[in-house]
C-alpha positions as CSV (number, residue, x, y, z in Angstrom):
1,M,28.0,-25.5,60.2
2,T,27.1,-21.9,59.4
3,N,29.1,-19.1,61.5
4,L,26.3,-16.8,62.2
5,T,28.3,-14.3,64.2
6,S,28.9,-11.9,61.1
7,V,25.5,-12.0,60.1
8,Q,23.6,-11.4,63.5
9,Q,23.3,-7.9,63.0
10,N,21.8,-8.1,59.8
11,F,19.1,-10.9,60.8
12,S,15.6,-9.4,60.8
13,I,12.1,-10.5,61.1
14,E,9.0,-8.8,59.6
15,F,5.6,-9.1,60.5
16,F,2.2,-7.4,59.3
17,P,0.0,-5.3,61.7
18,P,-2.8,-7.7,63.2
19,R,-6.4,-6.3,62.3
20,T,-8.2,-7.9,65.4
21,P,-7.5,-8.4,69.3
22,E,-7.2,-11.8,68.6
23,G,-4.4,-11.1,66.0
24,V,-2.7,-8.7,68.6
25,E,-2.4,-11.1,71.1
26,K,-1.1,-14.0,68.7
27,L,1.6,-11.7,67.6
28,R,2.8,-11.0,71.2
29,A,3.2,-14.6,71.7
30,V,5.3,-14.9,68.3
31,R,7.1,-12.2,68.9
32,A,8.3,-13.4,72.3
33,K,9.4,-16.5,70.6
34,L,11.3,-14.8,67.8
35,A,13.0,-12.2,69.9
36,A,14.7,-15.2,71.7
37,L,16.6,-15.5,68.2
38,N,17.9,-12.0,69.1
39,P,17.1,-10.5,65.8
40,A,18.6,-6.9,64.9
41,Y,15.3,-5.5,64.4
42,F,11.8,-6.5,63.7
43,S,10.1,-4.5,60.6
44,V,6.0,-3.8,60.4
45,T,4.6,-3.7,56.8
46,F,2.5,-1.0,55.8
47,G,-0.8,-1.7,53.9
48,A,-1.6,-0.5,50.1
49,G,-2.3,3.2,50.2
50,G,-1.5,3.4,54.0
51,S,-4.5,1.2,55.1
52,T,-2.7,-0.1,58.0
53,Q,-0.9,3.1,59.3
54,A,-2.5,3.0,62.6
55,G,-1.7,-0.7,63.0
56,T,1.6,-0.3,61.8
57,R,2.3,2.4,64.3
58,D,0.6,0.5,67.3
59,T,2.5,-2.5,66.6
60,V,5.7,-0.5,66.0
61,L,5.6,1.2,69.3
62,E,4.7,-2.0,71.1
63,I,7.8,-3.6,70.0
64,R,9.7,-0.5,71.1
65,Q,8.2,-0.8,74.5
66,E,9.4,-4.4,74.5
67,G,12.9,-3.3,74.2
68,H,13.5,-4.2,70.9
69,E,14.3,-2.3,67.4
70,A,11.6,-1.6,65.3
71,A,11.1,-0.6,61.4
72,P,8.2,0.4,60.5
73,H,7.2,0.4,56.5
74,L,6.6,3.8,54.7
75,S,4.9,3.7,51.5
76,C,4.5,7.1,49.6
77,I,1.5,6.0,47.6
78,G,-1.8,8.0,48.5
79,R,0.3,10.1,50.8
80,S,0.6,13.9,50.8
81,R,4.0,15.6,51.8
82,D,2.3,17.1,55.1
83,E,0.9,13.5,55.8
84,L,4.4,11.8,55.4
85,R,6.0,14.9,57.1
86,A,3.8,14.3,60.5
87,I,4.5,10.5,60.1
88,L,8.3,10.9,60.0
89,A,8.0,13.5,63.1
90,D,5.7,11.0,65.0
91,Y,8.4,8.1,64.6
92,K,11.3,10.5,65.3
93,A,9.6,11.5,68.5
94,H,9.4,7.9,69.7
95,G,12.8,7.0,68.9
96,I,12.5,5.1,65.8
97,H,15.7,5.3,63.9
98,R,15.1,2.7,60.9
99,L,12.4,2.8,58.3
100,V,11.8,0.4,55.3
101,A,10.7,2.9,52.6
102,L,8.7,1.6,49.4
103,R,6.5,3.0,46.9
104,G,3.7,1.1,48.0
105,D,0.6,-0.2,46.2
106,L,-2.7,1.7,45.5
107,P,-5.7,0.6,47.4
108,S,-8.1,-1.7,45.4
109,G,-10.7,1.1,43.0
110,F,-7.9,3.7,43.0
111,G,-6.9,3.4,39.4
112,A,-3.4,3.3,37.9
113,V,-0.1,5.0,39.8
114,G,-0.5,8.5,39.1
115,Q,-4.1,8.9,39.6
116,E,-5.0,10.0,43.2
117,A,-1.8,8.6,43.8
118,G,-0.6,11.4,46.3
119,E,2.6,13.6,45.6
120,F,5.2,10.8,45.1
121,H,5.1,8.2,42.5
122,H,8.6,6.3,43.2
123,A,10.4,5.0,46.1
124,N,13.3,7.2,45.2
125,E,11.1,10.3,45.7
126,L,10.1,9.2,49.2
127,I,13.6,8.3,50.0
128,E,14.9,11.7,48.8
129,F,12.0,13.3,50.9
130,I,13.1,11.5,54.1
131,R,16.7,12.6,53.9
132,T,15.6,16.2,53.2
133,E,13.1,16.3,56.5
134,T,15.1,14.2,58.7
135,G,18.9,14.3,57.6
136,D,20.6,11.1,58.8
137,W,18.2,10.0,61.8
138,F,16.9,7.2,60.0
139,H,18.4,4.3,58.7
140,I,16.6,3.6,55.4
141,E,16.1,0.4,53.8
142,T,14.7,-0.2,50.4
143,A,13.4,-2.9,48.2
144,A,15.3,-5.0,45.8
145,Y,14.1,-7.5,43.3
146,P,16.5,-10.2,42.4
147,E,13.8,-11.5,39.8
148,M,12.9,-8.2,38.8
149,H,10.1,-6.1,39.8
150,P,6.7,-7.2,38.5
151,Q,5.7,-3.8,36.9
152,A,9.5,-3.0,35.6
153,K,9.8,-2.5,31.8
154,S,13.0,-4.9,31.6
155,P,15.7,-5.9,34.2
156,Q,17.8,-3.0,33.1
157,D,15.4,-0.4,33.9
158,D,14.7,-2.3,37.5
159,L,18.6,-2.4,38.1
160,Q,18.7,1.6,37.2
161,N,15.5,2.1,39.6
162,F,17.3,0.5,42.4
163,V,20.3,2.6,41.9
164,R,18.1,5.7,41.8
165,K,16.8,4.7,45.5
166,V,20.1,4.0,46.9
167,K,21.7,7.5,45.4
168,A,18.7,9.1,46.8
169,G,19.9,8.2,50.2
170,A,18.9,4.4,51.2
171,N,21.4,2.8,53.4
172,S,20.9,-0.9,52.5
173,A,18.1,-3.0,50.9
174,I,16.2,-6.0,51.3
175,T,15.0,-8.5,48.4
176,Q,11.7,-9.8,47.5
177,Y,12.1,-13.6,48.5
178,F,13.2,-15.9,46.2
179,Y,14.0,-19.4,45.7
180,N,16.9,-19.5,43.5
181,A,20.1,-18.3,45.0
182,D,21.8,-17.6,41.6
183,A,19.1,-14.8,40.8
184,Y,20.3,-13.0,44.1
185,F,24.0,-13.6,43.3
186,R,23.6,-12.1,39.9
187,F,21.8,-9.1,41.1
188,V,24.3,-8.3,43.4
189,D,27.0,-8.5,40.9
190,E,25.2,-6.1,38.7
191,V,24.6,-3.9,41.5
192,R,28.3,-3.6,42.5
193,A,29.2,-3.1,38.6
194,A,26.8,-0.2,38.8
195,G,28.6,1.5,41.6
196,V,26.3,0.4,44.3
197,D,28.0,-0.9,47.6
198,V,25.2,-0.9,50.2
199,P,24.4,-4.3,51.8
200,V,21.6,-6.4,49.9
201,V,19.9,-8.4,52.6
202,A,18.0,-11.8,51.5
203,G,14.5,-11.8,52.2
204,I,13.7,-15.3,53.0
205,M,9.8,-16.7,52.9
206,P,9.6,-20.1,54.7
207,I,7.8,-22.6,52.9
208,T,4.8,-24.1,55.0
209,N,1.5,-23.7,52.8
210,Y,1.6,-24.6,49.0
211,T,-1.7,-22.7,48.1
212,Q,-0.7,-19.6,49.7
213,L,3.0,-19.6,48.6
214,M,1.5,-19.7,44.8
215,R,-1.1,-17.1,45.6
216,F,1.6,-14.5,47.1
217,S,4.1,-15.4,44.5
218,D,1.9,-14.7,41.6
219,M,1.1,-11.2,42.8
220,C,4.8,-10.5,43.7
221,G,6.7,-11.9,40.7
222,A,8.7,-14.4,42.9
223,E,9.3,-17.4,40.9
224,I,8.9,-21.0,42.3
225,P,11.4,-23.5,40.5
226,R,9.6,-26.1,38.7
227,W,11.0,-28.9,40.7
228,I,10.2,-27.1,43.9
229,R,6.4,-26.5,42.6
230,L,5.9,-30.1,41.4
231,K,7.2,-31.6,44.8
232,L,5.0,-29.3,47.0
233,A,2.0,-30.1,44.4
234,S,2.8,-33.9,44.8
235,F,2.4,-33.6,48.7
236,G,-1.4,-32.7,48.3
237,D,-2.9,-32.0,51.7
238,D,0.0,-33.6,53.7
239,T,0.9,-30.2,55.6
240,E,3.7,-32.1,57.5
241,S,5.5,-33.3,54.2
242,I,5.0,-29.8,52.6
243,R,6.7,-28.2,56.0
244,A,9.5,-30.7,56.0
245,F,10.4,-30.4,52.5
246,G,10.1,-26.6,52.7
247,L,12.4,-26.4,55.7
248,D,14.9,-28.4,54.0
249,V,14.9,-26.4,50.6
250,V,14.7,-22.9,52.3
251,T,17.6,-23.8,55.0
252,R,19.8,-25.0,52.3
253,M,19.6,-21.9,50.5
254,C,20.2,-19.8,53.2
255,E,23.5,-21.8,53.7
256,R,24.2,-21.1,50.4
257,L,23.5,-17.5,50.6
258,L,25.4,-16.9,53.6
259,A,28.3,-18.9,52.4
260,G,28.5,-16.8,49.3
261,G,28.7,-13.4,51.1
262,A,25.0,-12.4,51.8
263,P,25.2,-9.7,54.5
264,G,22.0,-11.1,56.2
265,L,18.7,-12.5,56.0
266,H,15.1,-10.9,56.5
267,F,12.5,-13.5,57.5
268,Y,8.8,-12.9,55.9
269,T,7.1,-14.6,59.0
270,L,3.7,-14.0,58.0
271,N,3.1,-13.7,62.0
272,Q,4.0,-17.4,62.5
273,A,6.9,-18.4,64.4
274,A,7.7,-22.1,64.2
275,A,9.3,-22.2,60.6
276,T,11.6,-19.3,61.0
277,T,12.8,-20.6,64.4
278,A,13.5,-23.8,62.7
279,I,15.5,-22.6,59.9
280,W,17.4,-20.2,62.4
281,Q,18.0,-23.1,64.4
282,R,19.5,-25.3,61.9
283,L,21.6,-22.8,60.6
284,A,23.2,-22.0,63.9
285,R,24.2,-25.6,64.3
């Protein structure tokens, strides 16, 4: 049995903004199911170069209208100071008090970071700008990478990048998803040794589709341990076995994370309700 009382305020859920009317309706239904779990907030992602800016805003404001806390993602790549200033003012006017501040990715075809990338190149610059513009209005979440950001030069450089983001004004962090709890605990130990004491919430990706998981993990640098990868591959097209195995693996990892002191869990739902609900119900037994 896991006592969830101490982490309830840091249990959160992430969506991506739907691109079609059908997607909007589907997400409303998904959100209604997940709202029953009483998360602290819902976050909404922001596409490469701000490509989903309107969708992010629309989704966030709808979540607020439903009476839930909402945290829009905000990336600085491809954005000017004036554009960011206007976005911040808009969210502030609508009573949004939480942001997930990220460097973000360039849209395909924009070339390397630094070429037409806007006025900011790194997340710590964005965080510092938000603090300068809005003071303490926003609770700022930043990203953490227990297995190292795929573009970092070394683990040491990645750790220093994280420290810079916190010193710039981030209140807490959400990790990239992972399936190796030891990587999370070691990262937190290193962060504490570097003098950073903000909460580092563990990012959780439920396992429901092997091919999709492999594609996402290749893109973001998240490692799938060999034993998990081979087991998933052995199921072939047996989706029920993949989901059952994934539910067991991820739930056990969450139990270990919470028992080891993780201050909360942030679920990457991919706009689906079933897997996150099942994990949370198992944790709450």
